[in-house]
TORGULO-727678 format. One record per residue (C-alpha): x, y, z. Coordinates in steps of 0.5 Angstrom, whole numbers, padded with zeros to 4 digits, always signed. Example, Ala and Ser with C-alpha at 12.3 -4.5 7.8 and 13.67 -1.06 7.14 Angstrom:
<rs>
+0025-0009+0016+0027-0002+0014
</rs>
This chain:
<rs>
+0015-0009-0018+0010-0014-0015+0015-0019-0016+0020-0016-0011+0016-0011-0006+0019-0004-0006+0017+0003-0004+0016+0005-0011+0009+0003-0012+0007+0005-0006+0009+0012-0006+0005+0013-0013-0001+0010-0009+0000+0015-0003+0000+0021-0008-0006+0019-0011-0009+0018-0004-0008+0025-0002-0010+0028-0008-0016+0024-0008-0017+0027-0001-0015+0034-0002-0017+0035-0009-0023+0030-0011-0019+0026-0015-0017+0018-0014-0015+0015-0008-0012+0008-0008-0016+0006-0014-0023+0008-0010-0026+0014-0012-0026+0019-0006-0029+0025-0009-0032+0030-0005-0031+0026+0002-0026+0025+0007-0021+0019+0007-0024+0013+0010-0020+0009+0015-0021+0003+0019-0017+0000+0025-0016-0007+0027-0013-0007+0034-0015-0002+0039-0009-0001+0044-0005+0005+0046-0001+0006+0040-0007+0005+0035-0012+0009+0039-0007+0015+0040-0002+0016+0035-0006+0012+0029-0013+0014+0032-0014+0021+0036-0008+0024+0034-0010+0023+0026-0017+0026+0027-0015+0032+0031-0009+0034+0026-0013+0032+0020-0020+0033+0021-0022+0035+0014-0018+0029+0011-0019+0023+0015-0025+0019+0018-0026+0013+0022-0031+0008+0019-0030+0002+0023-0026+0000+0029-0024-0008+0030-0022-0012+0037-0023-0018+0040-0024-0014+0046-0031-0011+0046-0029-0007+0052-0023-0004+0049-0027-0002+0043-0032+0002+0047-0027+0006+0050-0023+0007+0044-0029+0010+0041-0030+0015+0047-0022+0016+0047-0022+0018+0040-0028+0022+0039-0031+0018+0034-0038+0015+0033-0037+0009+0028-0039+0002+0028-0035-0003+0032-0033-0010+0030-0030-0016+0033-0031-0020+0026-0025-0016+0021-0028-0019+0015-0035-0016+0017-0032-0009+0018-0028-0008+0012-0034-0011+0007-0039-0007+0011-0035+0000+0011-0031-0001+0004-0025+0003+0007-0020+0007+0003-0014+0004+0008-0014-0001+0013-0009+0000+0019-0007-0006+0023-0004-0004+0030-0006-0011+0033-0001-0016+0037+0005-0017+0033+0004-0024+0032-0003-0023+0028+0000-0017+0024+0000-0022+0018-0007-0025+0019-0010-0018+0018-0005-0015+0012-0006-0022+0008-0013-0021+0009-0014-0014+0007-0009-0015+0001-0014-0021-0001-0020-0017+0000-0017-0011-0005-0015-0006+0000-0008-0002+0002-0005-0003+0009-0002+0001+0014+0001-0003+0019+0005-0002+0025+0012-0004+0026+0014-0010+0026+0012-0013+0020+0011-0019+0023+0015-0024+0028+0018-0030+0024+0020-0032+0017+0014-0036+0015+0009-0031+0016+0013-0026+0013+0014-0030+0007+0006-0031+0007+0006-0023+0007+0011-0023+0001+0007-0028-0003+0000-0024-0002+0003-0017-0004+0005-0020-0010-0002-0023-0012-0005-0017-0010-0006-0010-0014-0005-0007-0007+0001-0005-0003+0003-0005+0005+0006+0001+0008+0010+0000+0015+0010+0006+0020+0017+0007+0021+0018+0013+0025+0025+0014+0027+0027+0015+0020+0023+0022+0020+0026+0025+0026+0031+0031+0024+0037+0028+0027+0037+0021+0024+0035+0025+0017+0042+0029+0018+0046+0023+0019+0043+0020+0013+0044+0026+0009+0052+0026+0011+0053+0019+0009+0049+0020+0003+0053+0026+0001+0060+0022+0002+0062+0026+0008+0067+0020+0010+0067+0017+0004+0065+0010+0003+0062+0007+0009+0066+0000+0012+0063-0001+0019+0058+0001+0024+0058+0001+0031+0051+0002+0034+0048+0001+0041+0042+0002+0044+0040+0003+0051+0033+0002+0054+0033+0005+0061+0029+0001+0067+0023+0005+0066+0022+0003+0058+0026-0003+0058+0022-0006+0064+0015-0005+0061+0017-0010+0055+0017-0015+0060+0011-0013+0064+0007-0013+0057+0005-0019+0052+0012-0017+0049+0015-0021+0054+0013-0028+0051+0016-0030+0045+0010-0032+0041+0007-0025+0041+0013-0021+0040+0018-0025+0037+0023-0022+0042+0026-0015+0042+0030-0017+0037+0024-0016+0033+0019-0012+0036+0024-0007+0039+0030-0008+0034+0026-0007+0028+0027+0000+0029+0034+0000+0029+0035-0005+0024+0031-0001+0019+0035+0006+0021+0041+0002+0019+0039-0001+0013+0036+0006+0011+0043+0009+0013+0047+0004+0009+0043+0004+0003+0044-0004+0003+0040-0010+0005+0043-0015+0011+0046-0021+0008+0049-0025+0014+0048-0025+0022+0051-0028+0028+0048-0027+0035+0049-0028+0042+0043-0027+0047+0041-0029+0054+0035-0028+0059+0039-0026+0066+0036-0020+0069+0028-0021+0068+0024-0027+0068+0026-0033+0072+0032-0029+0074+0029-0024+0078+0029-0025+0086+0022-0026+0087+0015-0025+0083+0008-0024+0084+0001-0024+0080+0002-0017+0078+0004-0011+0081-0003-0009+0084-0003-0015+0089+0004-0016+0090+0007-0018+0097+0014-0015+0095+0012-0008+0093+0016-0005+0098+0023-0008+0096+0022-0009+0089+0025-0003+0085+0021-0004+0079+0014-0003+0083+0009+0000+0078+0003+0003+0081-0002+0002+0075-0008+0005+0079-0005+0012+0078-0005+0012+0071-0012+0013+0068-0011+0012+0061-0008+0005+0063-0014+0003+0068-0019+0005+0063-0016+0002+0057-0013-0005+0060-0015-0006+0067-0023-0005+0066-0023-0009+0061-0019-0015+0063-0025-0019+0064-0026-0020+0057-0020-0023+0055-0015-0024+0061-0010-0019+0059-0006-0016+0065-0002-0010+0063+0002-0009+0070+0004-0017+0070+0010-0018+0074+0016-0018+0070+0020-0023+0074+0014-0028+0072+0017-0035+0070+0014-0035+0063+0018-0030+0060+0022-0033+0055+0025-0027+0051+0032-0024+0051+0034-0018+0056+0042-0018+0053+0043-0018+0046+0049-0017+0041+0050-0019+0034+0055-0018+0028+0051-0017+0021+0055-0017+0014+0051-0013+0009+0051-0014+0002+0055-0008+0000+0060-0011+0005+0059-0006+0011+0060-0010+0018+0055-0008+0024+0057-0009+0031+0050-0008+0035+0048-0009+0042+0041-0008+0046+0041-0007+0053+0034-0007+0057+0036-0005+0064+0041+0001+0063+0041+0007+0068+0039+0011+0062+0036+0011+0055+0039+0013+0049+0044+0011+0043+0050+0011+0040+0053+0010+0033+0059+0011+0030+0060+0010+0022+0067+0009+0020+0069+0010+0012+0075+0011+0007+0075+0018+0009+0073+0019+0016+0069+0017+0022+0062+0020+0024+0059+0019+0031+0052+0020+0033+0049+0020+0040+0042+0022+0043+0040+0022+0050+0047+0020+0053+0047+0024+0060+0054+0025+0061+0054+0029+0054+0050+0035+0057+0046+0038+0062+0039+0034+0063+0034+0037+0068+0029+0031+0067+0029+0025+0070+0029+0018+0066+0022+0017+0068+0020+0024+0065+0024+0023+0059+0021+0016+0058+0014+0019+0058+0016+0025+0053+0019+0020+0049+0012+0016+0049+0008+0022+0047+0005+0020+0041+0004+0027+0038+0011+0030+0039+0014+0036+0042+0017+0043+0041+0024+0044+0039+0028+0044+0046+0035+0044+0044+0040+0042+0039+0044+0036+0039+0051+0035+0036+0054+0030+0030+0061+0029+0030+0064+0029+0023+0072+0027+0023+0075+0027+0016+0082+0023+0016+0088+0027+0017+0084+0033+0019+0080+0036+0025+0073+0034+0027+0067+0038+0025+0061+0039+0030+0054+0039+0026+0049+0042+0031+0042+0039+0029+0035+0042+0032+0032+0037+0037+0025+0036+0039+0023+0032+0045+0017+0028+0044+0014+0024+0039+0020+0020+0038+0025+0026+0036+0019+0029+0032+0019+0023+0027+0012+0021+0029+0009+0028+0026+0013+0028+0020+0011+0021+0018+0004+0023+0019+0005+0029+0015+0008+0025+0009+0002+0020+0009-0004+0024+0010-0002+0031+0008+0004+0032+0003+0005+0025+0000+0007+0029-0006+0013+0033-0003+0020+0031-0005+0024+0027+0000+0031+0026-0003+0032+0021+0003+0027+0016+0001+0024+0015+0008+0017+0012+0006+0018+0005+0008+0014-0001+0004+0014-0008+0004+0021-0009+0003+0024-0005+0008+0019-0008+0013+0022-0015+0011+0029-0013+0011+0028-0010+0018+0026-0016+0021+0030-0021+0018+0036-0019+0022+0032-0020+0028+0029-0027+0026+0036-0029+0024+0039-0027+0030+0034-0031+0034+0036-0037+0030+0043-0036+0030+0043-0036+0038+0039-0042+0038+0044-0046+0033+0051-0042+0035+0052-0041+0027+0051-0035+0023+0045-0035+0019+0044-0032+0012+0038-0028+0010+0037-0031+0003+0035-0038+0007+0029-0035+0011+0025-0031+0005+0025-0031-0002+0028-0024-0003+0035-0023-0005+0039-0018-0001+0041-0012-0005+0048-0009-0005+0044-0002-0006+0037-0001-0004+0032+0001-0010
</rs>
C-alpha cells in the first residue's frame, strides 16, 4: 500500500494507537504501556489550541497528554500553554521538539503553505502525523509528501470533519444504498456569508502563497465530501474565478480595522478589541512576527479569488458543477445528485427553507464552536425516484462543531478507532491529495483557460472507485 497511499494502513495503525492508550498494548510501533498517548503540536493558532488542543485534553484527559508545543511566535506559545492548561515544554525548533519528546503523534496546524515541511520531517523522523486540512497548497509540495510517506513506515492522517456530521453521513448512506441508482451528475454550491467569507480576506488566507486560495483552503472540505460521496477520484477540471468584491476591488482601505478612518461607513468593520481570545492570541503577539489578525479586507496585496466556479469530471464518469460564493447574505450549501433512478436534494442553512431565530453572525459563531452542540432540530433530505412521488428523510441536526462532525472525528481518532464505520470516514493521505487536486487544477485552469487533468499534477492515478 505504500506505493499508493490509502486510508487502510492508517486505520490499522489507528486501532493499535487506541489499544495502546486504553489497553496497554502497542501504539504506532511505540510502546505506550501504562501511560497516556504523547502528543506534540506545531502551530498554535486558534484551530490548533482549541479543537486539537484544549478540547482534546478536556474530552480525553485519561487518554492523551501534550509533551511539546512548537511555533515561530514565542508569545503565542506562552498563551497556548495557558489556554490549553498544559505544562509542557515549548519550542521554536521543530526537530528539537520531536527529538526531545519522542511523541506518539505529531499534530500539524500551521499555515497551509508550511504543512508539507512538518509532515515530511515527521515521516523522516519516523512519526505518524495528523494534519489539519488542506494537506498542502500546490502540486510540488503534494508530490513531496507522497514521496515521503512511500519511503516511511509511518502514515499521514488528514483531519476532515465534515464527513462525520450526521447529515452528510446520511447523504452518503442513501447514495451507497442506491436510492437513486447510479449517480450521473451533481450540482454543489457553497455560500459563505459576509461574516465568515470576509474573515478569510482579513487573515493570511487572503494571500495565495499562504493558503493556496480558497479553491484549496476552504474548498478542500467540499471536494473531499464529493469524492467521498461519489466514491471516486476527480479526473479533469475546468474553472473560472476572479476577485471582484474584496481586495483592490473595494471602495477604500486602511491599515487594519483598529485604526481605520472608514469604520463608520464600512459595512465590514470588525472590532477585534471586543474579542478577548483574538486579542490575547494575536494582537498581543504581533510584535514577534508582525501577523495582523484584523487586516483590511480591501488591501491591495490580496490575490485570491472571491468568485469561483468549476466543472469536474470524475473517473467514474460523474460530472460536477461547483461554485463557491464568498459574500453571500447567508451561509449554507445546496447539493443535488442526479441518478439513473431519481434525484437526491440536500441543503443546510438556507434561510428560506425554515424558521431561523439566530442572526448570520450568531450562526457563524456557533459553527466555529470547535467542540460541538446539542441536537436542535432535524433537517430534510429529499429523495425523488423516477416516476414516483418524493420522500422526505429527516436527519437530526446539531448546531455547532461543524454540524456535530468535530466531536465524532475526535471520538474515532482517540477513543473508538476499532468501532465499525461502514461509510469509510477516516481520511488518509490519498484522500487529502485528491481533495486538493481539484482546487489546484482549478487554479491552473483559470490561469491557462484550459481543462487540467489531475494525473498531470501528481503521480497518483485517479481511480473510478476508491479503495
